N, C-alpha and C positions, 0 to 999 in steps of 0.2 A: 648698639643693637642694629643688625642689618634689617633692611626693609626690602620687600619684594617689589618688582616693577609693577606699575598699574596698567590695566588695559585702557586703551583710548576710547572715548565716547565717539559714536558715529559723527563724522564731519570734522573731528578735531585735527586729524593729520594734515589736511590741506592747509589750514590756517597756521599750523606749526611750521610746515615747509615754507609757506610764503613768508612768515616772520623771519625764519632762518635765512632765507635767500635775500631778505632786505639788507642783510649785513654785507652781501657781496656774492659773486658767483661761487658756487661750490659743486663738487661732484657728490654723488649719492652717499658714499661712505662718510664724507665730511659733514653732510647734513645730519645723518644719524648720530655721529660723534658729538656734534654741537648740541643737539637736543639732549642727548644723554648727559653730557657734562653740565649743561645749563640747569638741568633738573636734578642734579645730584644722583644720577642713575635711577630716578623714579620712573622715567619714561624711556623705554628702550624700543626702538622702532625696528621691526623685522624687515628684511630686504624686499620680499614680495609686495607687502602693502605700500612700502615707500616708493618703489618703482611704478606701481599702479597709480599712485597719487601723482608722481612726477609726470607720467604719461598723460593722465587726465588733465593736469594743469597746463601741460604743453598744448594739448588739443583745444583747450579753452582759451588759449592765447595769453595765459597768465605768466608763463615762463617760456624762454627759448633755450635751446641746448646746442652746444658745439663741442667737438672733440678737442682735447688738450692733454697736457701731461700733468699727472698728479705730483705731489711732493715726493713721491717715491719713484718718479720718472716712469710711471706706468700710464698707458693711454686710458683716459677716462672722459666721460661726458660731463661737461660743466653746465650747470643750469643757472640761468640769470632771470631775475624778475623783470617783467616788461611793465610799461606804464599801466596797461590793463591789470596786471598782477598787483601793482601798488594800489590801485583803486579797489580791487577786490579785497586786498589785505585790510585796508582801512575799514571797509564795510564789515568784514568778518570780525575784526578786532572789536569794533563797536558793539556788534551783536553779542560776542562772547563776554565782553565786560558787563553788559546789561544782564546777561544770563547769570554770570558769577555773582554779581551784586544781589540778584534776586535769591539765589541759592543760599548765599551767606546770611541774608536777612532771615531766612527760615531757620538756619542752623544756629543762629545766635540765641543764647538763653534769654528767656522772657524777663 
């Protein structure tokens, strides 16, 4: 049975991008592909929100970007997590885990 992709809650995309880049530098399409594959197609990131998030994270000093060649030999911007980005990821992950634990506590049958 096929399932439809879910919409992201506000603030979710940044933490997903940071977690993805913790695996290593990636260009934008690789970030979306990694998230899609990791979630079994449940989360599919559109280009515009992704690049807005990457730009926002770059402005905040959480990621840096440099031009390189993709696996298809095409020019692409590769994004890399900075030490500040790792610190932000740790804080965001902790907050998301607390939030998810609280939500699951409510969803559990009594």
